[in-house]
PAROTOR-871224 format. One line per 8 residues: their letters; for each residue x, y, z of C-alpha. Coordinates in nm, 4 decimals, padded with zeros to 6 digits, always signed. Example, Ala and Ser with C-alpha at 12.3 -4.5 7.8 and 13.67 -1.06 7.14 Angstrom:
BEGIN
as	+01.2300 -00.4500 +00.7800 | +01.3670 -00.1060 +00.7140
//
This chain:
BEGIN
mdidvvtv	-03.3467 -02.9107 +00.1022 | -03.3764 -02.5606 +00.1359 | -03.1626 -02.3054 +00.2872 | -03.1154 -01.9658 +00.3977 | -02.7438 -01.8996 +00.3300 | -02.4739 -02.0077 +00.0970 | -02.1233 -01.8888 +00.0743 | -01.7936 -01.9340 -00.0685
getmvsfq	-01.4556 -01.9660 -00.0051 | -01.1221 -02.0115 +00.1807 | -01.1194 -02.2205 +00.5812 | -00.7525 -02.3272 +00.7089 | -00.7098 -02.5741 +00.9444 | -00.5477 -02.2826 +01.2305 | -00.2112 -02.3789 +01.4793 | -00.2444 -02.2822 +01.7644
pspegpla	+00.0830 -02.2962 +02.0650 | +00.0194 -02.4974 +02.3348 | +00.1163 -02.3932 +02.6215 | +00.0858 -02.0649 +02.4662 | +00.3792 -01.8590 +02.4038 | +00.6327 -01.7640 +02.1105 | +00.6056 -02.0786 +01.8185 | +01.0012 -02.0659 +01.8543
ysagvtws	+00.9724 -02.1919 +02.2145 | +00.6631 -02.4393 +02.1384 | +00.6601 -02.7255 +02.2900 | +00.3155 -02.8471 +02.1540 | -00.0060 -02.7436 +01.9139 | -00.3535 -02.7282 +01.9356 | -00.5210 -02.6530 +01.6189 | -00.9224 -02.5792 +01.4823
vagaesnv	-01.0357 -02.4609 +01.1555 | -01.0808 -02.1171 +01.0568 | -01.2229 -01.8982 +00.7368 | -01.4782 -01.5898 +00.7613 | -01.6773 -01.7688 +00.5455 | -01.7311 -02.0703 +00.7249 | -01.7009 -01.8712 +01.0544 | -02.0633 -01.6959 +00.9274
aigltrmg	-02.2046 -02.0265 +00.8000 | -02.1749 -02.1350 +01.2050 | -02.2997 -01.8101 +01.3649 | -02.5601 -01.8835 +01.1515 | -02.6992 -02.2529 +01.1502 | -02.5979 -02.2047 +01.5673 | -02.8982 -01.8809 +01.5491 | -03.1494 -02.1338 +01.3700
krarwisr	-03.0771 -02.0665 +01.0047 | -02.9595 -02.3578 +00.7305 | -02.6422 -02.2687 +00.5711 | -02.4305 -02.3472 +00.2696 | -02.0820 -02.4140 +00.2563 | -01.8741 -02.3690 -00.0693 | -01.5072 -02.4723 -00.1134 | -01.2198 -02.6489 -00.2634
lgadpfgd	-01.0302 -02.8829 -00.0094 | -00.7029 -03.0620 -00.0986 | -00.7598 -03.4972 -00.1037 | -00.5730 -03.4273 +00.2027 | -00.6487 -03.5014 +00.6749 | -00.6206 -03.1404 +00.6432 | -00.9328 -03.1205 +00.4430 | -01.1163 -03.3832 +00.5925
iiarmlag	-01.0951 -03.2127 +00.9442 | -01.2769 -02.9109 +00.7949 | -01.5139 -03.0846 +00.6623 | -01.5932 -03.2850 +00.9823 | -01.5987 -03.0483 +01.1736 | -01.8378 -02.7391 +00.9685 | -02.0927 -03.0626 +00.8803 | -02.0719 -03.1491 +01.2922
egvdtalv	-02.2220 -02.7484 +01.3573 | -02.5167 -02.8532 +01.1101 | -02.3193 -02.6538 +00.8295 | -02.3873 -02.8391 +00.4754 | -02.1137 -02.8954 +00.2910 | -02.2333 -03.1565 +00.0274 | -02.0986 -02.9544 -00.2652 | -01.7414 -02.8814 -00.1544
irdpaapt	-01.4916 -02.9869 -00.4150 | -01.1536 -03.2148 -00.2825 | -00.8383 -03.1157 -00.5488 | -00.6529 -03.3967 -00.5315 | -00.3594 -03.1586 -00.6499 | -00.3692 -02.9447 -00.4513 | -00.3251 -02.9535 -00.0660 | -00.5514 -02.7546 +00.1672
gvffreyr	-00.4359 -02.4243 +00.3048 | -00.2825 -02.3919 +00.6900 | -00.1252 -02.1011 +00.9318 | -00.0405 -02.0778 +01.2940 | -00.1543 -01.8296 +01.5321 | +00.1133 -01.6866 +01.7616 | -00.0644 -01.5834 +02.1667 | +00.2464 -01.3245 +02.2987
gygephfy	+00.0304 -01.2033 +02.5999 | +00.0331 -00.8542 +02.4782 | -00.1223 -00.6874 +02.1368 | -00.2964 -00.8862 +01.8843 | -00.2675 -01.2204 +01.7648 | +00.0521 -01.2528 +01.5052 | -00.0332 -01.4884 +01.1704 | +00.1265 -01.7486 +01.0025
yyrrgsaa	-00.0228 -01.8407 +00.6898 | +00.1017 -02.1773 +00.4230 | -00.1475 -02.1163 +00.1703 | +00.0238 -02.0405 -00.1262 | -00.1238 -02.2452 -00.4336 | -00.4264 -02.4025 -00.1771 | -00.6634 -02.6156 -00.3332 | -00.8876 -02.2707 -00.2677
srlapadf	-00.7020 -02.0445 -00.4722 | -00.7703 -02.2626 -00.7592 | -01.1541 -02.2017 -00.7253 | -01.2978 -02.0696 -01.0698 | -01.5832 -02.0077 -01.3271 | -01.5489 -02.3780 -01.4302 | -01.6151 -02.5038 -01.0837 | -02.0124 -02.3616 -01.0362
rdewlega	-02.2933 -02.6348 -01.0625 | -02.6754 -02.4667 -01.0552 | -02.6816 -02.7193 -00.6965 | -02.4835 -02.4492 -00.5502 | -02.7609 -02.2109 -00.5140 | -03.0828 -02.4033 -00.5317 | -03.3202 -02.3380 -00.2776 | -03.1737 -02.0919 -00.1144
rhlhvtgi	-03.2423 -01.7310 -00.0318 | -02.9200 -01.5428 +00.0400 | -02.5441 -01.5644 -00.0876 | -02.3282 -01.3841 +00.2054 | -01.9216 -01.2927 +00.0193 | -01.6716 -01.1576 +00.1264 | -01.3272 -00.9361 -00.0014 | -01.1314 -01.2338 +00.1094
tpalsasa	-01.1848 -01.5408 -00.1625 | -01.1096 -01.2332 -00.4863 | -00.7965 -01.2250 -00.2918 | -00.6950 -01.5872 -00.3979 | -00.6837 -01.5655 -00.6896 | -00.7780 -01.4215 -01.0370 | -00.9458 -01.7097 -01.0857 | -01.1726 -01.7485 -00.7851
selvlllm	-01.2469 -01.3549 -00.7948 | -01.4104 -01.4871 -01.1716 | -01.5787 -01.6990 -00.9390 | -01.7545 -01.4609 -00.6518 | -01.8343 -01.1846 -00.9074 | -01.9898 -01.4896 -01.1433 | -02.1437 -01.6634 -00.8110 | -02.3052 -01.2494 -00.7030
hkardrgm	-02.4521 -01.2450 -01.0881 | -02.5941 -01.6278 -01.0813 | -02.8493 -01.4911 -00.7573 | -02.9041 -01.2021 -00.8434 | -03.0089 -01.3672 -01.1722 | -03.2238 -01.6012 -00.8864 | -03.3820 -01.3692 -00.7149 | -03.2097 -01.3842 -00.3952
tisfdpnl	-03.0403 -01.1486 -00.2035 | -02.6569 -01.0933 -00.1885 | -02.4743 -00.9571 +00.1312 | -02.1289 -00.8832 +00.1476 | -01.7990 -00.8032 +00.3602 | -01.5181 -00.6528 +00.2547 | -01.2757 -00.8370 +00.5597 | -00.9697 -00.6458 +00.3662
rrklwdeq	-00.6393 -00.8609 +00.3325 | -00.4384 -00.6072 +00.2026 | -00.1118 -00.9008 +00.2542 | -00.3141 -01.0661 -00.0016 | -00.3409 -00.8865 -00.3300 | -00.1164 -00.5135 -00.3794 | -00.4027 -00.1890 -00.2677 | -00.5172 -00.0853 -00.6592
taratlle	-00.6410 -00.4574 -00.7274 | -00.8207 -00.4434 -00.3878 | -01.0151 -00.1571 -00.4871 | -01.0472 -00.2087 -00.7730 | -01.2393 -00.5814 -00.7514 | -01.3704 -00.4349 -00.4282 | -01.5801 -00.1449 -00.5645 | -01.6785 -00.3728 -00.8717
miplcdvf	-01.8574 -00.5824 -00.5486 | -02.0965 -00.3358 -00.3715 | -02.3027 -00.2599 -00.6849 | -02.4021 -00.6821 -00.6850 | -02.5340 -00.7081 -00.2818 | -02.7731 -00.5920 -00.0520 | -02.6593 -00.5831 +00.2305 | -02.2921 -00.4073 +00.2861
lpgmeead	-02.0819 -00.4321 +00.5653 | -01.7727 -00.3453 +00.5823 | -01.5524 -00.2036 +00.8710 | -01.4092 +00.1939 +00.9310 | -01.0943 +00.0431 +00.7926 | -01.2404 -00.0756 +00.5051 | -01.4532 +00.1650 +00.4726 | -01.1913 +00.4109 +00.4635
flvgekpl	-00.9802 +00.2205 +00.2213 | -01.2693 +00.2460 +00.0021 | -01.3799 +00.5943 -00.0147 | -01.1238 +00.8160 +00.1840 | -01.2398 +00.9355 +00.4848 | -01.5184 +01.1092 +00.5818 | -01.7680 +01.2451 +00.8425 | -02.0068 +00.8836 +00.9823
eecgpsfl	-02.3425 +01.0688 +00.8542 | -02.1815 +01.0488 +00.4439 | -01.9910 +00.7219 +00.5490 | -02.3703 +00.4843 +00.4303 | -02.5193 +00.7564 +00.2752 | -02.1951 +00.7364 -00.0155 | -02.2412 +00.3375 -00.0274 | -02.5896 +00.3147 -00.0616
rmgpqvva	-02.5541 +00.5383 -00.3902 | -02.3327 +00.2927 -00.5585 | -02.6297 -00.0111 -00.4912 | -02.6829 -00.1939 -00.1754 | -03.0463 -00.1303 +00.0502 | -02.8814 -00.1490 +00.3514 | -02.4797 -00.0782 +00.5130 | -02.4383 -00.1363 +00.8157
lkmgaegs	-02.0511 +00.0382 +00.9307 | -01.8609 -00.2128 +01.2024 | -01.7021 +00.0432 +01.4242 | -01.5523 -00.1983 +01.6636 | -01.5906 -00.0555 +02.0454 | -01.8197 +00.2479 +01.9165 | -02.0470 -00.0142 +01.8363 | -02.2454 -00.0070 +01.4543
agwvqght	-02.3998 +00.2834 +01.2297 | -02.6554 +00.1635 +00.9691 | -02.8332 +00.2667 +00.6992 | -03.1027 +00.2666 +00.4057 | -03.2408 +00.5102 +00.2221 | -03.3874 +00.8033 +00.4357 | -03.3143 +00.6510 +00.7857 | -02.9695 +00.6079 +01.0120
araaafav	-02.9760 +00.3675 +01.3054 | -02.7294 +00.3434 +01.5353 | -02.6092 +00.0560 +01.8564 | -02.3783 +00.0895 +02.0891 | -02.1782 -00.1720 +02.1503 | -02.2830 -00.4518 +02.3340 | -02.0587 -00.4332 +02.6988 | -01.8446 -00.7771 +02.8319
pppvdctg	-01.5059 -00.7135 +02.9914 | -01.1349 -00.7032 +02.8528 | -01.1578 -00.9091 +02.4894 | -00.9710 -01.1821 +02.4882 | -00.8620 -01.2529 +02.0814 | -01.0304 -00.9921 +01.8764 | -01.0433 -01.2536 +01.5705 | -01.3963 -01.3403 +01.3868
agdafaag	-01.5562 -01.0550 +01.5563 | -01.6742 -00.9012 +01.2372 | -01.7762 -01.2371 +01.1392 | -02.0202 -01.2758 +01.4054 | -02.0987 -00.9079 +01.3549 | -02.2397 -01.0893 +01.0038 | -02.3898 -01.3798 +01.1229 | -02.6228 -01.2079 +01.3951
flsvfldq	-02.7111 -00.8900 +01.1199 | -02.8275 -01.1575 +00.8830 | -02.9819 -01.3842 +01.1148 | -03.2107 -01.1051 +01.2166 | -03.2012 -00.9905 +00.8468 | -03.3458 -01.2953 +00.7062 | -03.5833 -01.3627 +00.9721 | -03.8078 -01.0926 +00.8025
cdrsrpdt	-03.6682 -00.9452 +00.5010 | -03.9131 -00.9479 +00.2236 | -03.8661 -00.7640 -00.1046 | -04.2238 -00.6730 -00.1400 | -04.2160 -00.4410 +00.1543 | -03.9629 -00.1866 +00.1121 | -04.0276 -00.0112 +00.4353 | -03.8494 -00.4024 +00.5273
prdllqpa	-03.4982 -00.2936 +00.5716 | -03.6114 +00.0157 +00.7809 | -03.7984 -00.2216 +01.0286 | -03.5586 -00.4383 +01.0428 | -03.2105 -00.2219 +01.1212 | -03.2017 -00.1246 +01.4548 | -03.2290 -00.5028 +01.5988 | -02.9542 -00.6218 +01.3204
lergnmlg	-02.7063 -00.4349 +01.4354 | -02.8153 -00.4874 +01.7757 | -02.7644 -00.9151 +01.7259 | -02.4748 -00.8150 +01.5332 | -02.2477 -00.6036 +01.8245 | -02.3993 -00.8965 +02.0677 | -02.2394 -01.2267 +01.8312 | -01.9408 -01.0033 +01.7655
alvtrhrr	-01.9092 -00.8671 +02.1577 | -01.9410 -01.2304 +02.2403 | -01.6640 -01.4304 +02.0124 | -01.3913 -01.1419 +02.1271 | -01.4272 -01.3721 +02.4790 | -01.2988 -01.6383 +02.3200 | -00.9931 -01.7851 +02.2003 | -01.0026 -01.8236 +01.8162
dweglptl	-01.2816 -01.7567 +01.5009 | -01.6683 -01.8837 +01.6232 | -01.6257 -02.1739 +01.9184 | -01.7360 -01.8470 +02.1403 | -02.0742 -01.7904 +01.9474 | -02.3933 -01.8816 +02.1143 | -02.7112 -01.9967 +02.0405 | -03.0138 -01.8326 +01.9209
qeleqira	-03.1344 -01.9927 +02.3498 | -02.8462 -01.8700 +02.5291 | -02.8440 -01.5620 +02.2791 | -03.1572 -01.4688 +02.4055 | -03.0802 -01.5653 +02.7902 | -02.7618 -01.3454 +02.7558 | -02.9983 -01.0249 +02.6756 | -03.2527 -01.1600 +02.9395
gvrraqr	-02.9875 -01.1600 +03.2147 | -03.1071 -01.5256 +03.2892 | -02.8312 -01.7139 +03.5206 | -02.8118 -02.0958 +03.4271 | -02.7691 -02.3412 +03.6979 | -02.3937 -02.4591 +03.6382 | -02.4225 -02.8189 +03.9666
//
């Protein structure tokens, strides 16, 4: 089967109080699934792409929930490893009615943290043309970090394009290790997708016009900087683009917005990217930023990570201002 994008990382079962409020006083919970890489995979399938997600899940009901949910969204999960010796990670998300939600993670020793180079199989990349990775997976363990770097090298050897979202998680590792590992990954990617905080973390605070070129010098073909309410900016060699934020009512939950941006940006990049034409990234930069902004904004109107992601048809209707008959 031909695959547009392969991605690898941890997805967990997420629990939320029902009704909303502090966990300590919750009468019950609802559940969903969440993970940066699987969020991107779902976003891409809704944009009409074929995505394969690789991970380790526990041989437990939580692993069953994740596998069923992603397969039901059209993501290829056939090569996911089920681990009888380690659990699937879970976390709790608490909405207090003000500010960002609070998160409580139970992932130490999870099946995904046991990802290692020995898990790699050639069929992971079989029939695929692009690899997407984030900085979360290498933060899970030393072995997971080694696997991600191996995957990036294997993808390059096959002539695949690679995107990398640093997705900085300061609680998962110390800053020195995080910075060194993320900087090691940047030269291996074609498309680099940092946010403002991550850019500052990696190269220090710089004027916007210097930010993109500083990353281009490290090796990527394309840099797309996510700037929240300020929209996004993109760079290829000798060319810069800006895209204003897509206007939506005030956000309900910004969790997953960066993953949605990545899915939107990559869905355009993958439509037409052709390594035989050096000018292709320049032609695609503006429309890719605009679609990324749209998906990133739309997903903030919903609780949870990916449930609010539109399909390509819905996105085109929104762009055209089409109102659907409701009854």
